[in-house]
C-alpha positions in Angstrom: 61.4 121.0 147.0 60.2 124.5 147.7 61.4 127.3 145.4 64.7 128.9 144.5 64.0 132.3 146.2 63.4 130.7 149.6 66.3 128.3 149.1 68.6 131.3 148.7 67.0 133.4 151.5 66.5 130.9 154.3 70.1 129.9 154.9 71.1 133.6 155.3 68.3 134.3 157.7 69.2 131.1 159.6 72.8 132.3 160.0 71.7 135.7 161.3 69.2 134.2 163.8 72.0 131.9 165.0 74.4 134.7 165.4 72.0 136.7 167.6 71.1 133.6 169.6 74.8 132.8 170.2 75.1 136.1 172.2 71.9 135.5 174.1 69.9 138.2 172.2 66.8 138.3 170.1 67.5 139.9 166.8 66.6 143.6 166.5 66.6 143.2 162.8 63.2 142.6 161.2 64.2 139.2 160.0 61.9 137.2 157.8 60.3 134.5 160.0 57.1 132.6 160.7 55.9 132.8 164.3 53.6 130.1 165.6 51.2 131.4 168.1 48.2 129.8 170.0 46.8 129.1 173.4 47.9 126.2 175.6 46.6 122.8 174.1 45.8 124.5 170.8 47.9 121.8 169.0 50.9 123.9 168.1 53.4 121.1 169.0 51.6 118.5 166.9 51.5 120.8 163.9 55.2 121.3 164.0 55.9 117.6 164.6 53.8 116.8 161.6 56.0 119.1 159.5 59.1 117.2 160.6 57.5 113.8 160.7 59.0 113.0 164.1 58.1 113.3 167.8 60.6 115.7 169.2 58.9 118.4 171.2 58.3 118.3 175.0 54.8 117.6 176.1 52.8 117.9 179.3 50.5 120.1 181.2 50.8 123.8 181.7 53.4 125.8 179.7 55.5 123.4 177.9 57.2 125.8 175.5 59.0 128.1 177.9 61.6 129.6 175.5 61.2 130.5 171.8 62.2 127.6 169.6 63.7 128.7 166.3 63.1 125.6 164.2 65.0 125.7 160.9 63.8 123.0 158.5 66.3 122.1 155.7 65.6 119.7 152.9 68.5 117.2 152.8 69.0 113.6 151.8 69.9 112.5 155.3 67.9 113.0 158.5 69.4 114.5 161.7 69.2 117.5 164.0 71.6 120.0 165.4 71.4 122.6 168.2 73.3 125.8 168.1 74.4 125.3 171.7 75.7 121.8 170.9 77.9 122.8 168.0 79.3 119.8 166.1 76.9 117.2 167.6 74.4 115.5 165.3 71.2 114.0 166.8 69.7 111.1 165.0 67.5 110.0 167.8 64.6 112.5 168.1 63.8 111.4 171.7 67.2 112.8 172.5 66.3 116.0 170.7 63.3 116.3 173.0 65.5 115.7 176.1 68.0 118.3 175.0 65.2 120.9 174.5 64.0 120.2 178.0 67.5 120.3 179.5 68.4 123.5 177.7 65.1 125.1 178.7 65.7 124.3 182.4 69.2 125.5 182.2 68.0 129.1 181.6 64.6 129.1 183.2 64.9 126.6 186.0 62.4 123.9 186.7 59.6 126.0 188.1 57.8 126.6 184.8 59.4 130.1 184.3 59.9 131.5 180.9 62.7 133.2 179.0 62.9 135.2 175.7 66.3 133.7 174.9 65.7 131.3 172.0 66.8 127.7 171.4 68.0 127.2 167.8 67.3 123.8 166.3 68.0 122.7 162.8 66.3 119.6 161.4 67.8 118.2 158.2 65.5 115.7 156.4 64.3 114.6 152.9 60.7 114.9 154.2 60.6 118.7 155.0 60.3 121.8 152.9 62.8 124.7 153.6 61.1 126.7 156.3 62.1 128.6 159.4 59.5 128.8 162.2 59.6 130.2 165.7 57.5 128.2 168.2 56.4 130.6 171.0 55.0 129.8 174.4 51.3 129.2 174.5 49.2 131.9 176.0 47.9 131.3 179.5 46.0 133.3 182.2 46.5 131.3 185.4 50.0 131.0 187.0 51.1 127.4 187.8 53.5 126.3 190.6 56.1 129.0 191.2 55.2 131.0 188.2 54.9 134.8 188.8 51.5 136.3 189.1 52.1 138.3 185.9 53.0 135.3 183.8 50.2 136.2 181.2 51.8 139.6 180.7 55.3 138.1 180.5 54.2 135.8 177.7 52.4 138.5 175.9 55.5 140.8 176.1 57.6 137.9 174.7 55.2 137.3 171.8 55.1 140.9 170.9 58.9 140.9 170.5 58.3 138.7 167.5 54.8 139.2 166.1 54.8 143.0 165.8 57.6 143.0 163.2 56.4 143.7 159.7 58.5 140.8 158.3 56.9 138.2 160.5 54.2 135.9 159.2 51.8 134.7 161.9 50.7 131.1 162.0 47.6 131.5 164.3 46.7 128.1 165.6 43.2 127.6 167.1 41.3 124.4 168.2 38.0 123.9 166.5 36.4 122.4 169.6 36.5 125.7 171.4 34.9 129.1 170.8 36.9 130.5 167.9 35.6 134.0 168.6 37.6 133.9 171.8 40.8 132.3 170.2 43.9 133.7 171.8 45.8 133.4 168.6 43.2 135.2 166.5 43.0 138.0 169.2 46.8 138.5 169.0 46.7 138.5 165.2 43.9 141.1 165.1 45.9 143.3 167.4 49.2 143.3 165.5 47.9 142.6 162.0 44.5 144.3 161.7 44.5 144.2 157.9 45.3 140.5 157.9 48.3 140.8 155.6 50.5 138.6 157.7 48.2 136.0 159.2 47.4 132.5 158.2 44.8 130.7 160.3 45.3 127.1 161.3 42.3 125.1 162.7 43.2 122.0 164.7 41.1 119.3 166.5 38.4 119.2 163.8 37.9 115.5 164.6 37.1 116.4 168.2 34.1 118.6 167.6 30.7 117.7 169.0 28.6 115.4 166.9 26.5 117.3 164.4 28.8 120.4 164.4 31.6 121.4 162.1 33.9 124.3 161.3 32.9 124.6 157.6 32.1 128.3 157.7 35.4 129.1 159.3 37.3 127.0 156.8 35.4 128.6 153.9 36.5 131.9 155.4 33.0 133.1 155.8 33.0 133.4 159.6 35.8 135.5 161.3 37.4 135.9 157.8 41.2 136.3 157.3 42.7 137.8 154.2 44.9 134.7 153.8 42.2 132.3 155.0 42.3 129.2 157.1 43.7 125.7 156.7 42.4 122.8 158.7 44.6 120.0 160.0 44.0 116.8 162.0 46.7 116.0 164.5 47.2 112.8 166.4 45.1 112.3 169.5 46.8 111.9 172.9 45.9 108.2 172.6 47.7 108.1 169.3 50.8 109.8 170.8 50.9 107.6 173.8 50.5 104.6 171.5 53.4 105.8 169.3 51.2 106.1 166.2 53.5 106.8 163.3 53.2 110.3 161.9 53.1 108.9 158.3 50.1 106.9 159.2 48.6 109.9 160.9 49.0 111.9 157.7 47.1 109.2 155.8 44.4 109.3 158.4 44.2 113.1 158.1 43.9 112.9 154.3 41.1 110.3 154.6 39.3 112.5 157.2 39.0 115.4 154.8 38.1 113.3 151.8 35.3 111.5 153.6 33.9 114.2 155.9 30.6 115.6 154.4 31.3 119.1 155.7 34.9 119.2 154.4 35.3 117.0 151.3 34.7 119.9 149.0 37.7 121.6 150.6 39.9 118.5 150.9 42.5 119.7 148.3 43.1 122.9 150.4 43.3 121.2 153.8 45.8 119.1 155.7 49.4 119.3 156.8 51.1 118.9 153.4 49.0 121.7 152.0 49.8 123.9 155.0 53.6 123.4 154.5 53.3 124.2 150.8 51.3 127.3 151.5 53.7 128.5 154.1 56.7 128.1 151.7 54.9 129.9 148.8 53.5 132.6 151.0 56.9 133.3 152.6 58.5 133.9 149.2 55.7 136.2 148.1 55.5 138.1 151.4 59.0 138.5 152.8 60.8 141.8 152.1 64.5 141.6 151.5 66.8 143.1 152.6 65.2 143.3 156.0 64.4 146.7 157.6 67.3 147.6 159.8 67.2 148.7 163.4 64.4 151.0 164.3 66.8 152.6 166.8 70.6 152.5 166.5 71.8 149.5 168.6 74.6 149.8 171.0 77.7 149.4 168.9 79.3 146.7 171.1 76.3 144.5 170.7 76.2 145.0 166.9 79.9 144.3 166.6 79.7 141.3 168.9 76.9 139.9 166.8 78.9 140.4 163.6 82.0 138.8 165.2 79.9 135.8 166.3 78.5 135.4 162.9 82.0 135.4 161.5 83.3 132.9 164.1 80.4 130.5 163.7 80.2 130.4 159.9 83.7 131.4 158.7 
């Protein structure tokens, strides 16, 4: 699974991310990572669940992801999950993983849909995953909900920029095909922080929900709104499928059939779908990531740096 370079690099990056999270800080190091960005209801959660093959992320209306989720996927013969904040506890029931994400989010942000830049670190061990580390970021929004502050849009944007402006961060820009892609929040952010397109991979979701007689062929062929690294189309489960507990393995088979049989996409079928997206991310990460990472732009406060090093020693000694 994967390749030797990423197998060596990812565990070290995971440990460094965990060490910073353990002291409630985002890493000031330009660590190699893949940030998943998109507007609300773009389908980010479904893409990540398809990677894992399990339902484990909170769902609902409004902002569901309210803290960055550092998702560390590790290929392993057995299947379980671990949280950094629940050291020593193995989760084999992924419904419990979802509940723990919700509880840990509320612990920091409260229950009023507020947000926090303090990440949640989750490792998923499984024989069905490639070695990848992704950061799921809150979906972009423009309208405050409930007790959210009036500047919630700016707060989310500021949080995203803590991650996506770093040179060693690949962007997974998720956009739904059934909306105007010229106004995609994810693509707008990508153009701002990565104007040359060196770090951006486009992901197009909801291809099966487009109006009859329309398709996203020109986008997927990289002719319209082109990206240097192109676009990959995926088909996620519908809300009906999710409510009906449709198995993700069955959903992957349905996705494959969709691309093979759709007249607008069958010629692209071998470069579409969730398995191809995972493989592309793994390969692109090895080619792209610079190591060792660029160190602090400004010298960090010595106590923070020493505390981080101490935490790393304590956690992984």
